[in-house]
C-alpha positions in Angstrom: -38.4 73.1 14.2 -37.2 74.2 10.9 -38.5 72.9 7.5 -35.2 71.3 6.7 -35.0 69.5 10.1 -38.6 68.5 9.7 -37.5 67.1 6.2 -34.8 65.2 7.6 -36.7 63.8 10.4 -39.5 62.7 8.0 -36.9 61.1 5.8 -35.4 59.1 8.4 -39.0 58.0 9.7 -39.9 57.0 6.1 -36.5 55.2 5.7 -37.0 53.4 9.1 -40.5 52.4 8.0 -39.2 50.6 4.7 -36.2 49.1 6.6 -38.7 47.7 9.1 -41.1 46.3 6.4 -38.2 44.5 4.5 -39.1 40.6 4.4 -35.3 39.7 4.6 -33.1 40.4 7.7 -31.2 43.8 7.4 -28.8 45.6 9.4 -27.0 48.9 9.6 -23.6 48.6 11.2 -20.7 50.7 12.2 -17.3 50.1 10.0 -16.1 48.1 13.2 -18.7 45.8 12.7 -20.8 46.8 15.7 -24.6 46.9 15.1 -26.6 50.2 15.1 -29.8 49.0 13.5 -31.6 45.7 12.8 -35.2 44.7 11.6 -37.7 42.4 12.6 -36.9 39.9 10.3 -33.2 39.8 11.5 -34.7 39.0 15.1 -36.8 36.4 13.7 -34.0 34.5 12.3 -30.9 35.5 14.1 -32.5 36.4 17.6 -32.2 39.4 19.9 -29.7 41.8 19.4 -28.2 45.1 21.2 -26.9 48.1 19.9 -23.0 48.2 19.9 -23.0 44.3 19.9 -20.6 43.0 17.0 -22.5 41.7 14.0 -22.0 38.0 13.2 -23.6 36.4 15.9 -23.2 32.6 14.9 -20.4 33.0 12.6 -17.3 30.9 13.6 -14.1 32.8 13.8 -12.6 32.1 10.5 -15.8 33.5 8.9 -16.0 36.4 10.9 -12.4 37.4 10.2 -13.1 37.1 6.4 -16.4 39.3 6.9 -14.1 42.1 8.7 -11.7 42.0 5.7 -14.5 42.3 3.4 -15.7 45.7 5.0 -12.4 47.1 4.5 -12.7 47.1 0.8 -16.4 48.2 0.4 -15.1 51.5 -0.6 -14.6 49.6 -3.8 -18.3 48.9 -4.2 -20.8 46.6 -3.1 -19.7 43.0 -1.9 -21.7 39.7 -1.0 -20.8 37.3 1.6 -21.9 33.7 2.3 -21.6 31.7 5.4 -23.2 29.3 7.5 -24.8 31.0 10.8 -25.3 28.9 13.9 -28.1 30.4 15.8 -29.0 28.9 19.4 -31.9 26.3 19.3 -31.8 25.9 15.4 -30.0 24.0 12.9 -26.9 26.0 11.0 -28.5 27.9 7.9 -26.5 29.3 5.1 -27.1 32.9 4.2 -26.1 35.5 1.6 -25.4 39.1 2.7 -25.0 42.0 0.3 -23.2 45.0 1.9 -22.9 48.5 0.6 -21.3 51.5 2.6 -22.4 55.0 2.9 -22.0 58.0 5.5 -19.5 56.0 7.3 -22.2 53.1 7.8 -22.4 49.7 6.5 -25.9 48.4 5.2 -26.4 44.6 4.8 -29.6 42.7 3.7 -29.5 38.9 3.8 -31.1 36.0 1.6 -31.2 32.6 3.1 -30.1 29.9 0.8 -32.8 27.4 1.2 -35.0 26.4 -1.8 -33.3 25.6 -4.9 -34.3 26.8 -8.3 -35.7 23.8 -10.8 -32.3 24.0 -12.7 -30.4 22.9 -9.4 -33.0 20.0 -8.9 -30.9 17.4 -11.0 -27.5 18.8 -9.3 -29.2 17.7 -5.8 -30.6 14.3 -6.9 -26.8 13.6 -8.3 -25.0 15.0 -5.3 -27.0 12.8 -2.8 -27.6 9.6 -5.0 -23.9 8.8 -5.3 -21.8 6.2 -3.6 -18.9 8.4 -3.2 -18.7 11.0 -0.4 -18.8 14.8 -1.3 -18.2 18.1 0.5 -18.1 21.6 -0.8 -15.9 23.9 1.2 -15.6 27.6 1.1 -12.2 29.3 0.8 -11.5 28.9 4.7 -12.1 25.3 4.6 -15.7 25.4 6.2 -18.1 22.7 5.0 -21.0 24.5 2.7 -22.6 21.1 1.7 -22.3 17.6 2.4 -24.1 14.6 0.5 -25.7 11.8 2.5 -23.0 9.4 1.6 -20.6 11.3 3.2 -22.6 11.9 6.1 -23.3 8.4 6.4 -19.7 7.3 6.1 -18.9 9.4 9.2 -21.8 8.4 11.1 -23.3 12.1 11.1 -26.6 13.6 10.1 -26.6 15.5 6.7 -26.9 18.8 8.7 -24.4 17.8 11.5 -21.2 18.9 9.8 -22.3 21.9 8.0 -20.6 24.9 9.0 -17.7 22.9 10.4 -14.0 22.9 9.5 -13.2 20.0 7.4 -9.6 19.8 8.6 -11.0 18.9 12.1 -12.2 15.7 10.3 -9.0 14.5 9.6 -7.2 12.2 11.7 -4.2 13.6 13.7 -1.4 11.4 12.3 -2.5 12.5 8.7 -3.0 16.4 9.4 0.7 17.1 8.5 0.1 15.6 5.0 -2.9 17.4 4.4 -1.3 20.6 5.3 1.5 20.1 2.9 -0.6 19.1 0.0 -2.9 22.4 1.0 0.3 24.7 0.9 1.1 23.3 -2.5 -2.6 23.7 -4.0 -2.7 27.4 -2.7 0.8 28.4 -4.2 -0.4 26.8 -7.6 2.5 23.9 -7.6 -0.6 21.4 -7.7 -4.0 22.0 -9.5 -5.3 19.4 -7.5 -4.4 16.5 -5.3 -5.4 12.9 -4.3 -4.2 11.1 -1.1 -5.3 8.3 1.1 -5.9 9.1 4.9 -8.1 8.6 7.8 -11.1 10.5 8.7 -12.8 10.6 12.1 -16.3 9.3 12.6 -18.8 10.3 15.1 -17.9 7.4 17.1 -14.3 8.5 17.3 -12.9 5.4 15.3 -11.0 6.3 11.9 -12.2 5.3 8.5 -9.4 5.1 5.5 -10.5 6.8 2.4 -9.0 8.0 -0.8 -9.5 12.0 -1.0 -9.6 14.1 -4.1 -9.5 18.1 -3.6 -10.4 20.1 -6.6 -10.4 23.9 -6.2 -12.8 26.1 -8.6 -14.6 29.3 -9.0 -18.5 29.1 -9.7 -19.5 29.8 -13.1 -19.9 33.7 -13.7 -17.0 34.5 -11.0 -14.0 33.6 -13.0 -13.4 36.8 -13.9 -15.0 38.8 -11.0 -12.4 37.3 -8.8 -15.0 35.2 -6.9 -13.8 33.2 -3.9 -12.6 29.9 -4.5 -14.9 26.7 -3.4 -13.2 23.3 -2.8 -14.9 20.1 -4.1 -13.8 17.2 -2.0 -14.9 13.6 -2.8 -13.8 10.9 -0.5 -14.0 7.0 -1.4 -13.7 4.3 1.4 -10.7 2.3 1.1 -11.0 0.9 4.6 -11.5 -2.5 3.9 -8.7 -2.7 1.4 -6.2 -0.9 3.9 -7.3 -2.9 6.9 -7.0 -6.2 4.6 -3.3 -5.3 3.8 -2.3 -4.5 7.2 -3.7 -8.1 8.2 -1.7 -9.5 5.4 1.4 -7.5 6.2 1.2 -8.8 9.9 0.8 -12.3 8.8 3.6 -12.0 6.4 5.7 -10.7 9.4 4.5 -13.7 11.6 5.4 -16.2 8.9 8.8 -14.7 8.5 9.5 -14.7 12.2 8.4 -18.5 12.2 10.7 -19.4 9.2 13.4 -17.7 11.3 12.8 -19.6 14.2 12.4 -22.7 12.1 15.8 -22.2 10.1 17.5 -21.9 13.9 15.6 -24.7 15.0 16.9 -26.6 11.9 20.4 -25.6 12.3 20.6 -26.5 16.0 18.8 -29.8 15.5 21.2 -30.8 12.6 24.1 -30.0 15.1 22.4 -32.2 18.0 21.3 -34.9 15.6 24.9 -35.4 13.8 26.9 -35.6 16.9 25.2 -38.8 18.1 25.3 -40.6 14.6 29.0 -39.6 14.5 29.4 -41.3 18.0 27.4 -44.4 16.8 29.3 -44.6 13.5 32.6 -44.3 15.2 31.7 -46.9 17.6 31.0 -49.2 15.0 34.0 -48.7 13.1 35.9 -49.2 16.3 34.2 -52.3 16.8 34.8 -53.4 13.3 38.6 -52.8 13.6 39.0 -54.4 16.7 36.9 -57.7 16.6 36.8 -57.7 12.7 39.0 -60.9 12.6 36.5 -62.8 15.2 33.3 -61.7 13.3 31.7 -64.0 10.6 30.3 -62.6 7.1 26.9 -62.0 8.5 28.3 -59.7 11.3 30.6 -58.0 9.0 27.5 -57.2 6.8 25.4 -55.8 9.4 28.2 -53.5 10.7 28.6 -52.4 7.1 25.0 -51.4 6.9 25.2 -49.5 10.2 27.9 -47.5 9.1 26.4 -46.7 6.0 23.2 -45.9 7.4 24.7 -43.6 9.8 26.2 -41.8 6.8 23.1 -41.6 5.0 21.4 -40.2 7.8 24.2 -37.7 8.4 24.0 -36.5 4.7 20.0 -36.3 4.9 20.5 -33.9 7.9 23.2 -31.7 6.1 20.6 -31.5 3.1 17.8 -30.8 5.2 19.7 -27.9 6.8 20.6 -26.5 3.1 16.8 -26.7 2.1 15.8 -24.8 5.3 18.4 -22.0 4.8 17.7 -21.7 1.0 14.5 -19.6 1.5 16.6 -16.4 2.6 20.0 -15.7 0.6 22.8 -14.6 2.8 23.7 -11.7 0.5 21.5 -9.3 -1.4 20.7 -9.8 -5.2 23.1 -8.2 -7.4 24.4 -8.6 -11.1 26.3 -11.7 -11.2 28.4 -13.3 -14.3 27.2 -16.6 -14.6 30.2 -17.9 -16.5 32.5 -17.4 -13.7 30.0 -19.1 -11.3 29.6 -22.1 -13.8 33.5 -22.2 -13.8 33.6 -22.7 -10.1 30.8 -25.2 -10.2 33.0 -27.0 -12.7 36.1 -27.0 -10.5 33.9 -28.2 -7.5 32.8 -31.4 -9.2 35.8 -32.1 -11.2 36.4 -35.1 -9.3 33.1 -36.5 -9.9 33.0 -35.5 -13.6 36.2 -37.4 -14.1 35.0 -40.5 -12.6 32.1 -40.4 -14.5 34.0 -39.7 -17.8 31.5 -37.0 -18.3 32.2 -34.0 -20.6 30.5 -30.6 -19.3 30.1 -28.1 -22.3 28.6 -24.7 -22.2 28.2 -21.6 -24.5 28.7 -17.8 -23.5 25.9 -17.4 -20.6 24.3 -13.8 -20.2 24.3 -12.3 -16.6 21.5 -12.3 -14.2 20.6 -10.6 -11.0 20.8 -13.1 -8.3 22.2 -14.4 -5.2 25.9 -15.8 -6.3 25.9 -18.5 -3.8 22.5 -19.6 -4.4 23.0 -19.6 -8.1 26.2 -21.9 -7.8 24.2 -24.3 -5.7 21.4 -24.5 -8.5 23.9 -25.3 -10.9 26.0 -27.6 -9.0 22.8 -29.7 -8.0 21.5 -29.8 -11.7 25.0 -30.8 -13.0 25.3 -33.2 -10.2 22.2 -34.7 -10.7 22.9 -35.3 -14.2 26.5 -36.9 -13.4 24.7 -39.4 -11.0 21.8 -40.5 -13.2 24.2 -40.9 -16.3 23.0 -43.5 -19.0 25.3 -46.7 -18.5 25.4 -47.5 -22.3 26.8 -44.1 -23.4 29.5 -41.6 -22.4 27.9 -38.7 -20.1 27.3 -35.3 -21.8 26.1 -32.3 -20.0 25.4 -29.1 -21.7 24.4 -25.7 -20.0 22.9 -23.1 -22.6 20.7 -20.0 -22.2 18.9 -17.8 -24.4 17.5 -14.2 -23.4 13.9 -13.3 -23.3 12.3 -9.9 -22.6 13.0 -9.2 -18.8 14.6 -12.5 -18.1 17.0 -15.2 -19.0 16.2 -19.0 -19.7 18.9 -21.2 -18.7 18.8 -25.1 -19.8 21.0 -28.0 -18.2 20.5 -31.0 -20.5 22.0 -34.3 -20.3 21.8 -37.8 -22.3 21.2 -39.9 -19.2 18.2 -42.0 -17.7 15.4 -39.6 -18.2 12.3 -39.2 -16.4 9.1 -40.7 -16.9 6.4 -38.3 -17.7 4.4 -39.2 -14.6 7.3 -38.1 -12.4 8.3 -34.9 -14.0 6.6 -32.8 -11.2 7.5 -35.3 -8.5 11.0 -35.1 -8.8 11.0 -31.6 -7.3 9.4 -32.8 -4.2 11.1 -33.2 -0.9 12.6 -37.0 -0.3 11.3 -37.7 -3.8 13.5 -40.5 -5.4 13.2 -42.5 -8.4 16.0 -44.9 -7.8 17.3 -46.8 -4.9 19.8 -45.4 -2.5 21.9 -48.7 -3.3 21.9 -47.7 -6.8 22.6 -43.9 -6.9 23.6 -41.7 -3.8 21.5 -39.0 -2.4 18.8 -37.8 -0.2 16.1 -36.8 -2.8 16.5 -33.0 -1.9 18.8 -31.7 -4.3 15.8 -30.8 -7.0 13.9 -29.5 -4.2 16.5 -27.0 -3.2 16.6 -26.0 -7.0 13.0 -25.3 -7.1 13.3 -23.4 -3.8 16.2 -21.3 -5.0 14.4 -20.5 -8.4 11.1 -19.5 -6.8 13.2 -17.3 -4.2 14.4 -15.3 -7.1 11.0 -14.9 -8.6 11.4 -17.6 -11.4 10.3 -21.1 -12.6 12.0 -24.3 -13.1 10.6 -27.1 -14.9 11.8 -30.3 -16.7 11.3 -31.9 -20.3 12.4 -35.5 -20.4 11.4 -38.9 -21.8 12.5 -42.1 -20.1 15.8 -43.4 -21.4 16.4 -40.5 -23.6 17.9 -37.6 -21.0 16.4 -34.6 -19.6 16.5 -30.9 -20.0 15.9 -28.7 -16.7 15.0 -25.3 -17.9 14.7 -22.3 -15.2 14.0 -18.3 -15.8 16.0 -15.8 -13.9 16.0 -12.0 -14.0 18.4 -10.5 -16.6 20.8 -7.8 -15.5 
């Protein structure tokens, strides 16, 4: 053996001895990632190996692909690689590998990321003591760290999810939304994003959370082109979302019930009016045919029967109007209130002439409303003023309005009988009458319909009055 060969062999043996004596795992690879050599520390931490097998045993496919890309750029200089390794029979462990290239071989030495320096102790305490779940993801979306709140929220232990893809925790119905947000984040269109979504728990149930995703580079690597890390925080909104879902279900059930009641009221009014008309017609026929043979008492009884039938028919019609007030037959739209009031005055012309009343109004601003219900509202209020006029003075009704921020306040004022303080709220109740039906005709439903219309439009109605001194009915509606 020549001296040069002996020297080369000696250098190789010495290098092998130093390689074997390293306390941290070390490997020598070919450029394609196949293993050439590994020390005892490697076997102790990663298990047995065979010459020629691919390096990266225990790496997920995404991390392994990133490692091979790193090998292609080692000619530019040494590089580090951080990843989770899953070794059979052991929990996942996080390692930092430092790689260099020389003589068409790749050398790597590892350092386990286990104990933290004292400067990180505060971070660890804050990381695990907060109520909000937190994940740290690498550039591939693999979970590098998870705090106790997040693990507990999903029903896992703190180490169960390390090294797993965070995307796999997203409910399948929300994955498309996450992909869209991720695409905008990676393209730079979004600096961060926040969305509500469902995460899958260990028991296969889902939990609603608000997720915040913020990408950043660790300190010292901003200018070195270090890999991006994603900070993900998740706060449970499960109880709130499920409560809102129950409320929507109840609202839908209530809407269906209201529709059924409306249909029932319509059918009942039709079915009830027919026998009432029959009774009224037969009593009137009896009066016409035998009226001459009946005494005054019989005539009075027949009159009461006819009037009772008419009042019942009117009450049934008013009940139907009340039941159908909740839903407008037309969409809310800008309405010219002056035109509506002119139509109402035309409808009430005969009644106002009989009452010798003056109906006055100034210019009224427009509102957003159902035109038909707005007409019903004004007609009921003005008709109410005409019915309950004061017998000792000429009836006067004044309709006015003033614009306030966001809405218009209308006022229908009269100089009639007025309302005692204890009845100001009761007058808006169903079937509430302050006067006997013999004195003033009506069913006691008109003002209840007014309140329902105003509340359906998101407004409020009330009355200001003193008995004997007239009344002022005020209500608010959204302006145009």
